[in-house]
C-alpha positions, 0 to 999 in steps of 0.5 A, spaced: 833 341 600 830 345 605 834 349 611 830 350 617 830 351 624 825 350 629 822 356 635 823 352 641 829 355 643 833 362 641 836 360 636 840 365 631 839 364 623 844 368 619 842 366 611 845 367 605 840 369 599 840 362 594 837 361 588 832 355 589 837 350 586 842 351 590 844 346 595 845 349 602 849 347 609 848 349 616 854 350 620 854 352 627 858 358 630 861 357 638 857 359 643 857 363 650 855 358 656 848 356 657 846 359 649 845 357 644 848 356 638 849 361 632 847 357 625 850 359 619 846 357 612 852 357 607 851 356 600 855 348 597 854 350 590 860 349 586 862 355 582 863 351 575 866 358 573 873 356 577 877 351 573 878 345 577 885 341 577 886 336 572 887 329 576 894 326 573 895 319 572 898 314 574 894 313 581 892 307 581 896 305 587 896 308 594 904 311 593 900 315 587 895 319 591 896 325 588 896 331 593 888 334 594 889 341 597 885 344 602 879 348 597 881 345 591 876 341 586 879 336 582 876 333 574 878 326 574 875 320 570 875 313 572 877 309 564 875 302 562 881 299 561 878 292 561 879 292 569 876 296 574 880 303 575 881 307 582 883 313 583 887 315 589 888 322 592 892 325 599 889 330 604 894 333 610 890 336 616 895 340 618 893 343 625 888 341 630 881 342 631 879 341 624 873 338 621 874 335 613 868 335 608 869 331 602 865 332 596 864 326 590 860 328 584 860 324 578 858 328 572 856 322 568 851 317 571 855 312 574 855 310 581 861 313 585 864 311 592 868 315 596 873 312 602 878 315 606 884 311 609 889 313 615 893 307 611 892 303 604 889 297 608 886 302 614 879 305 612 876 310 617 870 312 613 866 310 606 860 313 603 856 309 599 849 313 600 846 314 593 845 311 586 848 313 580 849 320 577 848 323 585 854 325 590 857 322 595 859 326 601 863 326 608 860 331 611 864 333 618 870 329 619 874 330 626 881 329 623 887 329 627 893 332 624 896 327 619 896 325 612 890 321 610 889 317 603 883 318 600 880 313 594 874 314 589 871 308 584 866 306 581 860 302 585 858 294 584 851 294 582 847 294 586 843 288 589 840 290 596 840 295 600 844 301 598 851 302 601 851 306 608 857 310 611 861 306 613 865 308 620 872 305 623 870 299 629 870 301 636 876 303 639 879 306 633 882 313 634 881 319 628 886 317 625 888 310 625 892 305 630 895 299 632 888 294 631 885 298 626 881 292 622 885 292 615 878 294 609 874 287 607 877 285 599 872 290 595 867 286 591 867 286 583 866 294 581 864 297 574 869 297 568 865 303 565 868 309 564 866 316 567 868 323 569 868 326 576 869 332 580 872 331 588 874 336 593 876 338 599 875 342 605 876 343 612 873 349 618 873 350 625 869 345 630 863 348 632 864 349 639 856 346 640 858 340 633 858 333 634 865 330 632 865 324 627 866 318 629 861 318 635 858 311 633 860 308 639 859 310 647 866 311 647 866 315 643 860 319 645 860 327 644 861 331 650 854 335 650 854 342 654 849 342 659 849 350 662 844 352 668 838 352 663 839 348 657 845 344 653 845 344 645 849 340 639 847 339 632 850 334 628 848 330 621 844 324 620 850 323 614 848 317 612 843 311 613 844 307 619 848 313 622 849 313 629 851 319 633 853 318 641 852 325 645 855 324 653 853 329 658 859 329 664 856 328 672 853 334 675 849 335 681 842 335 677 836 339 681 831 335 683 826 341 683 825 340 676 825 335 669 829 334 663 826 335 656 830 332 650 828 335 643 831 333 636 828 337 630 826 334 623 830 333 616 826 332 610 827 325 608 829 322 615 826 317 619 830 317 626 830 315 634 832 320 639 834 316 645 835 318 652 840 313 657 843 312 663 852 314 663 852 306 662 847 307 655 841 304 658 835 306 654 831 310 660 826 313 654 826 313 646 821 316 641 820 315 634 821 320 628 817 320 622 821 323 616 820 331 616 818 330 623 822 331 629 822 327 636 821 330 643 821 326 650 819 331 655 818 330 663 824 325 664 827 325 670 834 327 671 840 323 673 842 321 679 846 326 683 853 326 681 852 322 675 853 323 667 848 320 662 848 319 655 843 320 648 843 318 642 841 319 634 839 313 631 838 315 623 834 309 621 832 310 613 834 317 609 840 321 609 841 328 609 849 331 608 847 338 607 842 340 613 843 338 620 839 336 626 839 341 633 838 336 639 836 340 645 836 340 652 832 344 657 829 344 664 821 344 665 818 345 672 816 338 676 811 341 681 804 336 679 806 333 673 808 326 670 814 324 670 818 319 664 818 314 662 811 312 663 808 309 657 807 302 662 804 301 668 810 298 672 812 305 669 806 309 671 806 317 676 802 316 683 796 320 681 793 321 689 786 321 689 783 328 689 790 330 686 790 333 679 796 332 675 799 335 668 801 331 662 804 331 655 803 328 649 808 329 645 806 325 639 802 318 638 807 314 640 805 317 648 802 314 653 801 316 659 800 311 665 797 313 672 797 310 678 792 310 682 793 307 690 787 305 693 786 303 700 779 300 699 772 299 694 769 304 690 767 308 685 772 311 681 771 317 677 777 320 673 776 326 668 781 329 663 782 336 661 786 336 654 789 342 651 785 346 646 786 343 640 788 336 642 783 330 642 785 325 648 782 319 650 782 316 657 782 308 659 782 304 665 786 298 665 785 291 670 792 287 672 793 284 666 793 291 661 786 289 659 782 296 658 775 296 663 773 302 661 774 307 656 773 314 654 774 317 647 768 320 646 770 328 645 773 331 640 779 337 639 780 340 646 773 336 649 774 333 655 773 326 657 770 322 662 771 316 667 764 315 671 762 310 677 767 304 676 768 299 680 775 299 682 779 295 688 785 295 692 791 295 691 790 300 685 787 303 679 791 304 672 789 309 667 792 311 661 792 317 657 793 316 649 791 320 644 784 320 642 782 317 634 781 323 631 789 326 633 794 327 628 799 329 632 801 331 639 803 337 642 810 337 645 808 344 648 800 343 651 798 340 657 792 336 660 790 335 665 787 330 669 784 328 676 781 321 680 776 321 685 774 315 689 767 314 692 768 308 697 763 303 697 758 303 702 757 311 702 752 315 700 754 319 693 756 326 694 751 331 694 756 337 692 760 335 687 768 336 687 770 342 684 771 342 676 778 341 674 778 346 669 782 347 663 790 346 663 794 351 665 
């Protein structure tokens, strides 16, 4: 398991000396306004030298639930008596602003499920991610003060997609209230005997931390955004986990653009989406496993409006290492504005006026609209960053390529020259070239279009060279 952070913003990292086999967890300390959170790496390896309390039977019924104290580990057994054994425990949260973590580890190779209830038939969460012999974790539950029930049981034989962390239905508060859907009748499970260890911890909430449950826009975690940056830390705690964040309405600067980014996680693919305050998609990016996602040059919301952001964990999960979600400002002068992947979103590129742009990854396509008042011959110049291969193409009104240029390699310019065009516009797109393996969300290219009107003599004095990107 890797514990890492990225240098996109100043992020203080305090790490313990860990052996290679020890798992790790990053937690978030409160941060001052406009300052990044402090991320602390903690050992999550259980101390095998500390005796575990024994399970007390009978505990097959919620009324018989054994109290599991904070910091306590319990060693239990799912016995085989010709039927599926289920062990019930109780936990108590005695003060507000606490985050609970439950961890279930089989000692044998059994496939176990860990569930949290507000009442016997009001299930809030279920961790069922891993296979036989693996650990199940509910990593960051923002629970209200009260008593909760925990159930340990064997997972039925897997016939398809592995289970995910199930959350309460939309509208359910942290501690279940009237209207919470009752737990569905469980499927048959294994009756084989197996030993396990269960632990329960509580900690203070981090100021910049996501708070589960936050799987709907109504339950979005508030994302604090100061004068210069915003930051939050969350978990892809299960396959299919969706984390919502909300930015409060404010007076957004008109001379700056936004950048939204999330760093990658080992073995996890997620989708980063920038949305309006009602949750409608504005721009999104798919993050491959081990890689982050970046949405640069976003236009801020309308004045005094809010916005929302989602992290949708599409495949893989990591209950030990969190992602870091960051927001920051970029200069708005002479640059593209996202989203502009499609022709109907194109950034206006005036005749002879250079603009800058960013290609964040292979999914990123930048479209430019060149207004035309007369027919002529168009010249389009593109200068990439030093280590990036880019491609250039001119499209017709139907979106089909008319001319293209992808002959240069990394750091080599591309040129469309003497291409006939006519009003009302020409549409140009920039994307990564055939030799590019990935984009660079921090290195800018420059693009310029020059129209030579029809019937006019070619300029004997060429335009001033475009020059390298800033």
